[in-house]
MIFI-247358 format. One record per residue (C-alpha): z, y, x. Coordinates in Angstrom, 3 decimals. Each point is the difference from the previous one (the first is absolute). Last residue first. Layout:
BEGIN
<pt up="Z" north="Y" east="X"/>
...
END
This chain:
BEGIN
<pt up="12.947" north="11.943" east="-2.990"/>
<pt up="-2.873" north="-2.332" east="-0.834"/>
<pt up="-0.088" north="-3.217" east="-2.035"/>
<pt up="2.953" north="0.649" east="-2.290"/>
<pt up="-2.054" north="-0.275" east="-3.195"/>
<pt up="0.820" north="3.621" east="-0.867"/>
<pt up="-1.022" north="1.035" east="3.537"/>
<pt up="-3.310" north="-1.820" east="-0.386"/>
<pt up="-0.488" north="1.726" east="-3.362"/>
<pt up="0.634" north="3.506" east="1.306"/>
<pt up="-2.186" north="-0.423" east="3.073"/>
<pt up="-2.826" north="-1.525" east="-2.021"/>
<pt up="0.007" north="2.772" east="-2.564"/>
<pt up="-0.137" north="2.574" east="2.807"/>
<pt up="-2.752" north="-1.979" east="1.745"/>
<pt up="-1.982" north="0.045" east="-3.245"/>
<pt up="0.374" north="3.774" east="-0.270"/>
<pt up="-1.123" north="0.470" east="3.605"/>
<pt up="-3.080" north="-2.096" east="-0.761"/>
<pt up="-0.309" north="-3.580" east="1.201"/>
<pt up="-2.835" north="-0.673" east="2.423"/>
<pt up="-3.475" north="-0.852" east="-1.246"/>
<pt up="-1.680" north="-3.292" east="-0.900"/>
<pt up="-3.807" north="0.058" east="-0.354"/>
<pt up="0.175" north="0.469" east="2.915"/>
<pt up="2.077" north="-1.441" east="2.803"/>
<pt up="3.728" north="0.591" east="0.146"/>
<pt up="2.168" north="1.910" east="2.456"/>
<pt up="3.783" north="-0.096" east="-0.478"/>
<pt up="0.625" north="0.822" east="3.667"/>
<pt up="3.168" north="-0.449" east="2.058"/>
<pt up="1.025" north="-3.412" east="-1.294"/>
<pt up="3.448" north="-1.567" east="-0.382"/>
<pt up="1.892" north="3.276" east="-0.406"/>
<pt up="1.210" north="-0.749" east="-3.535"/>
<pt up="-1.918" north="2.977" east="-1.370"/>
<pt up="-3.127" north="-1.274" east="1.777"/>
<pt up="0.565" north="-3.454" east="-1.482"/>
<pt up="0.322" north="1.548" east="-3.453"/>
<pt up="-3.219" north="1.999" east="0.409"/>
<pt up="-1.764" north="-3.206" east="1.008"/>
<pt up="1.541" north="-1.665" east="-3.053"/>
<pt up="-1.200" north="2.771" east="-2.259"/>
<pt up="-3.660" north="-0.095" east="0.975"/>
<pt up="-0.109" north="-3.805" east="0.185"/>
<pt up="1.341" north="-0.192" east="-3.551"/>
<pt up="-2.583" north="2.218" east="-1.717"/>
<pt up="1.623" north="2.898" east="-1.893"/>
<pt up="3.317" north="0.640" east="-1.751"/>
<pt up="0.198" north="-3.606" east="-1.262"/>
<pt up="0.646" north="-2.413" east="2.902"/>
<pt up="2.008" north="2.003" east="2.517"/>
<pt up="1.894" north="2.207" east="-2.463"/>
<pt up="0.723" north="-2.768" east="-2.493"/>
<pt up="1.031" north="-2.609" east="2.545"/>
<pt up="2.292" north="2.455" east="1.779"/>
<pt up="1.634" north="1.145" east="-3.245"/>
<pt up="0.520" north="-3.635" east="-1.142"/>
<pt up="1.677" north="-1.099" east="3.260"/>
<pt up="3.553" north="0.219" east="-1.353"/>
<pt up="-0.992" north="-2.149" east="-2.956"/>
<pt up="-1.277" north="-2.839" east="2.185"/>
<pt up="3.043" north="0.168" east="2.273"/>
<pt up="2.453" north="-0.199" east="-2.912"/>
<pt up="-1.995" north="-2.745" east="-1.696"/>
<pt up="-0.021" north="-2.137" east="3.142"/>
<pt up="3.759" north="0.455" east="0.378"/>
<pt up="0.606" north="-1.070" east="-3.601"/>
<pt up="-2.382" north="-2.943" east="0.287"/>
<pt up="1.932" north="-1.691" east="2.813"/>
<pt up="-1.655" north="-3.430" east="-0.148"/>
<pt up="-0.132" north="-0.289" east="3.801"/>
<pt up="-3.811" north="0.086" east="-0.031"/>
<pt up="0.144" north="3.063" east="-2.252"/>
<pt up="2.443" north="1.738" east="2.350"/>
<pt up="-2.141" north="-0.840" east="3.037"/>
<pt up="-3.008" north="1.546" east="-1.724"/>
<pt up="1.893" north="3.202" east="-0.802"/>
<pt up="1.509" north="0.227" east="3.474"/>
<pt up="-3.432" north="-0.347" east="1.626"/>
<pt up="-1.286" north="2.578" east="-2.482"/>
<pt up="2.684" north="2.451" east="1.115"/>
<pt up="-0.648" north="-0.628" east="3.681"/>
<pt up="-3.730" north="0.437" east="-0.475"/>
<pt up="0.313" north="3.253" east="-1.940"/>
<pt up="-2.152" north="2.553" east="1.858"/>
<pt up="-3.155" north="-2.055" east="0.575"/>
<pt up="1.506" north="-2.298" east="-2.643"/>
<pt up="-1.526" north="2.319" east="-2.634"/>
<pt up="-3.342" north="-1.749" east="0.524"/>
<pt up="1.217" north="-3.524" east="-0.656"/>
<pt up="-1.162" north="-3.581" east="0.147"/>
<pt up="2.991" north="-1.681" east="-1.623"/>
<pt up="1.644" north="-3.396" east="0.164"/>
<pt up="0.402" north="-3.482" east="-1.424"/>
<pt up="-1.202" north="0.887" east="-3.487"/>
<pt up="1.878" north="-2.168" east="-2.483"/>
<pt up="0.621" north="1.798" east="-3.277"/>
<pt up="2.850" north="2.122" east="1.367"/>
<pt up="-1.927" north="0.869" east="3.163"/>
<pt up="-2.736" north="1.511" east="-2.156"/>
<pt up="2.460" north="2.053" east="-2.060"/>
<pt up="1.699" north="1.250" east="3.162"/>
<pt up="-3.234" north="1.115" east="1.634"/>
<pt up="-1.643" north="1.409" east="-3.143"/>
<pt up="0.020" north="3.719" east="0.882"/>
<pt up="-1.117" north="-0.931" east="3.512"/>
<pt up="-3.270" north="-1.527" east="-1.182"/>
<pt up="-1.379" north="-2.671" east="2.347"/>
<pt up="2.581" north="-2.663" east="-0.796"/>
<pt up="-0.434" north="-3.006" east="2.265"/>
<pt up="-0.596" north="-3.368" east="-1.661"/>
<pt up="-0.099" north="-3.319" east="1.838"/>
<pt up="-2.427" north="-2.402" east="-1.649"/>
<pt up="1.395" north="-3.477" east="-0.731"/>
<pt up="-1.774" north="-0.188" east="-3.342"/>
<pt up="0.577" north="-0.534" east="-3.738"/>
<pt up="3.260" north="1.782" east="-0.781"/>
<pt up="-0.692" north="2.795" east="2.476"/>
<pt up="-3.411" north="0.579" east="-1.578"/>
<pt up="1.567" north="0.121" east="-3.480"/>
<pt up="2.689" north="2.430" east="1.175"/>
<pt up="-2.674" north="2.229" east="1.496"/>
<pt up="-1.844" north="0.079" east="-3.296"/>
<pt up="3.138" north="0.954" east="-1.904"/>
<pt up="0.939" north="2.709" east="2.510"/>
<pt up="-3.458" north="1.566" east="-0.045"/>
<pt up="0.564" north="3.024" east="2.254"/>
<pt up="-3.271" north="-0.451" east="1.865"/>
<pt up="1.208" north="0.946" east="3.464"/>
<pt up="0.689" north="-3.565" east="1.133"/>
<pt up="-0.499" north="-0.822" east="3.647"/>
<pt up="-0.710" north="-3.701" east="-0.413"/>
<pt up="0.731" north="-2.871" east="2.367"/>
<pt up="-1.146" north="-3.354" east="1.368"/>
<pt up="-3.777" north="-0.138" east="-0.117"/>
<pt up="-0.457" north="-2.107" east="3.147"/>
<pt up="0.347" north="-3.425" east="-1.635"/>
<pt up="-2.262" north="0.893" east="-2.945"/>
<pt up="1.580" north="-1.337" east="-3.209"/>
<pt up="1.508" north="3.424" east="-0.663"/>
<pt up="-3.512" north="1.239" east="-0.792"/>
<pt up="0.049" north="-1.837" east="-3.345"/>
<pt up="3.356" north="1.452" east="-1.048"/>
<pt up="-1.147" north="3.464" east="1.063"/>
<pt up="-3.164" north="-0.348" east="-2.040"/>
<pt up="1.950" north="-1.123" east="-3.070"/>
<pt up="2.274" north="3.029" east="0.270"/>
<pt up="-2.927" north="2.387" east="0.242"/>
<pt up="-0.699" north="1.877" east="3.220"/>
<pt up="-0.326" north="3.498" east="-1.420"/>
<pt up="-3.158" north="2.090" east="0.297"/>
<pt up="-0.435" north="3.752" east="0.571"/>
<pt up="1.142" north="-0.319" east="3.609"/>
<pt up="2.399" north="2.943" east="0.053"/>
<pt up="1.872" north="-0.442" east="-3.296"/>
<pt up="-0.809" north="-3.726" east="0.175"/>
<pt up="2.277" north="-0.612" east="2.981"/>
<pt up="0.240" north="-3.724" east="0.817"/>
<pt up="0.132" north="-0.396" east="3.769"/>
<pt up="-0.424" north="-3.625" east="1.055"/>
<pt up="2.092" north="-1.025" east="3.003"/>
<pt up="-1.861" north="-2.390" east="2.291"/>
<pt up="1.366" north="-2.353" east="2.654"/>
<pt up="-2.088" north="-0.051" east="3.180"/>
<pt up="-2.337" north="-2.768" east="1.186"/>
<pt up="-3.097" north="2.072" east="-0.635"/>
<pt up="-3.156" north="0.038" east="-2.157"/>
<pt up="1.067" north="-2.370" east="-2.797"/>
<pt up="2.483" north="2.536" east="-1.386"/>
<pt up="-2.768" north="2.606" east="-0.113"/>
<pt up="-2.386" north="-2.352" east="-1.805"/>
<pt up="2.701" north="-1.014" east="-2.479"/>
<pt up="0.910" north="3.612" east="-0.774"/>
<pt up="-3.634" north="0.890" east="-0.693"/>
<pt up="-0.871" north="-3.118" east="-2.013"/>
<pt up="3.070" north="0.368" east="-2.191"/>
<pt up="-0.664" north="3.712" east="-0.460"/>
<pt up="-3.625" north="-0.666" east="-0.929"/>
<pt up="1.036" north="-2.531" east="-2.627"/>
<pt up="2.457" north="2.612" east="-1.321"/>
<pt up="-2.809" north="2.506" east="-0.509"/>
<pt up="-0.709" north="2.611" east="2.685"/>
<pt up="0.776" north="3.701" east="-0.603"/>
<pt up="-2.317" north="1.639" east="2.606"/>
<pt up="2.503" north="2.810" east="0.592"/>
<pt up="2.677" north="-2.093" east="1.722"/>
<pt up="0.079" north="-3.513" east="1.407"/>
<pt up="3.552" north="-1.259" east="-0.628"/>
<pt up="2.042" north="0.570" east="3.138"/>
<pt up="0.376" north="-2.523" east="2.797"/>
<pt up="3.103" north="0.371" east="2.171"/>
<pt up="-0.341" north="-2.316" east="2.993"/>
<pt up="2.575" north="-1.769" east="2.163"/>
<pt up="1.445" north="-0.235" east="3.494"/>
<pt up="-2.361" north="2.552" east="1.565"/>
<pt up="-0.829" north="-0.525" east="3.678"/>
<pt up="-3.182" north="1.987" east="0.592"/>
<pt up="-2.128" north="-3.151" east="-0.391"/>
<pt up="1.465" north="-0.585" east="-3.460"/>
<pt up="-0.681" north="3.605" east="-0.963"/>
<pt up="-3.616" north="-0.253" east="1.202"/>
<pt up="-0.507" north="-3.196" east="-2.006"/>
<pt up="1.396" north="1.642" east="-3.124"/>
<pt up="-2.145" north="3.106" east="0.504"/>
<pt up="-3.151" north="-2.161" east="0.184"/>
<pt up="1.086" north="-1.910" east="-3.108"/>
<pt up="0.562" north="3.298" east="-1.832"/>
<pt up="-3.447" north="1.209" east="1.061"/>
<pt up="-1.640" north="-3.129" east="-1.427"/>
<pt up="2.036" north="0.271" east="-3.212"/>
<pt up="-0.939" north="3.621" east="-0.646"/>
<pt up="2.493" north="1.960" east="-2.118"/>
<pt up="2.387" north="0.283" east="2.932"/>
<pt up="3.234" north="-1.780" east="0.893"/>
<pt up="1.136" north="-0.416" east="3.594"/>
<pt up="3.575" north="1.264" east="-0.092"/>
<pt up="1.760" north="-1.560" east="2.945"/>
<pt up="3.427" north="-1.571" east="-0.377"/>
<pt up="1.953" north="0.332" east="3.227"/>
<pt up="3.182" north="-1.994" east="0.478"/>
<pt up="3.200" north="1.381" east="1.436"/>
<pt up="1.917" north="-0.065" east="3.287"/>
<pt up="-2.875" north="-1.698" east="1.850"/>
<pt up="-0.531" north="2.704" east="2.617"/>
<pt up="0.179" north="2.773" east="-2.591"/>
<pt up="-1.749" north="2.644" east="2.106"/>
<pt up="-2.778" north="-2.285" east="1.235"/>
<pt up="-0.728" north="-1.259" east="-3.527"/>
<pt up="-0.016" north="3.588" east="-1.213"/>
<pt up="-2.607" north="0.974" east="2.590"/>
<pt up="-2.191" north="-3.064" east="-0.583"/>
<pt up="0.024" north="0.399" east="-3.782"/>
<pt up="-0.782" north="3.720" east="0.282"/>
<pt up="-2.862" north="-0.593" east="2.424"/>
<pt up="-1.495" north="-2.580" east="-2.371"/>
<pt up="0.105" north="2.450" east="-2.897"/>
<pt up="-1.507" north="2.700" east="2.195"/>
<pt up="-2.931" north="-2.282" east="0.835"/>
<pt up="-0.609" north="-0.775" east="-3.683"/>
<pt up="-0.070" north="3.739" east="-0.667"/>
<pt up="2.705" north="1.903" east="-1.837"/>
<pt up="-0.625" north="2.050" east="-3.149"/>
<pt up="0.269" north="-2.660" east="-2.728"/>
<pt up="2.984" north="-1.482" east="1.866"/>
<pt up="2.206" north="3.020" east="-0.650"/>
<pt up="3.075" north="-1.911" east="1.218"/>
<pt up="1.535" north="0.481" east="-3.444"/>
<pt up="-3.049" north="-1.847" east="-1.337"/>
<pt up="0.396" north="-2.822" east="2.508"/>
<pt up="-0.849" north="-0.051" east="3.684"/>
<pt up="3.332" north="-1.411" east="1.155"/>
<pt up="2.587" north="-1.914" east="-2.011"/>
<pt up="3.198" north="-0.316" east="1.998"/>
<pt up="2.268" north="-3.024" east="0.031"/>
<pt up="3.702" north="-0.884" east="0.078"/>
<pt up="1.121" north="3.598" east="-0.495"/>
<pt up="3.653" north="0.755" east="0.664"/>
<pt up="0.248" north="3.645" east="0.991"/>
<pt up="-0.662" north="-0.746" east="3.671"/>
<pt up="-3.228" north="-1.600" east="-1.223"/>
<pt up="-1.000" north="3.198" east="-1.752"/>
<pt up="0.849" north="2.337" east="2.870"/>
<pt up="-1.792" north="-2.305" east="2.453"/>
<pt up="-3.151" north="0.136" east="-2.127"/>
<pt up="0.234" north="3.778" east="-0.357"/>
<pt up="0.282" north="0.437" east="3.789"/>
<pt up="-2.918" north="-2.354" east="0.646"/>
<pt up="-2.118" north="1.927" east="-2.476"/>
<pt up="0.974" north="3.276" east="1.674"/>
<pt up="-1.287" north="-1.314" east="3.331"/>
<pt up="-3.139" north="-1.283" east="-1.728"/>
<pt up="-0.995" north="3.416" east="-1.344"/>
<pt up="-3.489" north="-0.437" east="-1.495"/>
<pt up="-2.018" north="3.208" east="0.037"/>
<pt up="0.220" north="2.522" east="-2.837"/>
<pt up="0.145" north="3.122" east="2.196"/>
<pt up="3.704" north="0.439" east="-0.814"/>
<pt up="0.666" north="-3.534" east="1.302"/>
<pt up="-0.082" north="-2.878" east="-2.463"/>
<pt up="2.653" north="-2.504" east="-1.048"/>
<pt up="-1.033" north="-3.075" east="-2.041"/>
<pt up="2.645" north="-0.569" east="-2.643"/>
<pt up="1.719" north="-3.350" east="-0.403"/>
<pt up="0.120" north="-2.140" east="-3.123"/>
<pt up="3.591" north="-1.065" east="0.643"/>
<pt up="1.327" north="-3.533" east="-0.129"/>
<pt up="3.433" north="-1.302" east="-0.923"/>
<pt up="0.366" north="-3.675" east="-0.917"/>
<pt up="-1.520" north="-2.076" east="2.791"/>
<pt up="-3.761" north="-0.212" east="0.369"/>
<pt up="-0.767" north="-3.717" east="-0.372"/>
<pt up="3.367" north="-0.880" east="-1.535"/>
<pt up="1.514" north="-3.354" east="0.965"/>
<pt up="2.548" north="1.475" east="2.433"/>
<pt up="1.252" north="2.355" east="-2.703"/>
<pt up="1.306" north="-2.973" east="-1.968"/>
<pt up="-1.207" north="0.145" east="-3.623"/>
<pt up="2.597" north="-0.816" east="-2.657"/>
<pt up="1.499" north="3.456" east="-0.493"/>
<pt up="-3.277" north="1.893" east="0.178"/>
<pt up="-1.637" north="-2.348" east="-2.506"/>
<pt up="-2.789" north="-2.548" east="0.354"/>
<pt up="-1.751" north="-1.955" east="-2.741"/>
END
């Protein structure tokens, strides 16, 4: 029932532009909190209203619960209230997810990102019970993360409509690519939608998403801020121009290899981070991939 044009930014739980932030590591693989603070400031300076920590792009499968808390605390200190923090807490174990949610709330997170339980492929009744239990566990607003390509199970339209009745389930990070299904949810709920697939940012905003939860925004925050503002202002031509100009960057970051690999390489090229270290099973971009990345980021106007 909401649309970008009709929804005042002040009513949005997580603003309009959010980035699914990387987790920087030192060359030895240890958590680099100083670099995390630098990346967070870079993103907020570029126009982000909120940062999603400890998500897939943040390599959450390879960080400990303690490291996740340390990251939230460090970024919260660095931002000093300039942007909201949405903490990824989703696992495929409801009890563990609830524990992570409570830890994130205690660490100062402003909201929770809760991904569909992966690998164990629960039925829709199980998804409803899982998301409800997590939303019941804290006082924070919840953003459901619907990404069947990674989770193995989609949150069906009817399930999303039912979950929208929970007072703390307020938003969806949508990486499903089902435009018709999303439109039906928007028509029947007050859920705030954030596009979680950069190639569909403009299309999602056009049907009523209020914002985006981006990976490419690590190096294109200002451009995505302009794109969103253009849509809100009804300036479709400007939004289309920006969206099309960013196609090479979206393709190279999101399709050449795993997104976290390429976006860390992109941040290193941009001089934001010193090390593009990842934790296994992810590996750093190859020289060939960095060459592709450099060419495509230059084509998109994102690096000199």
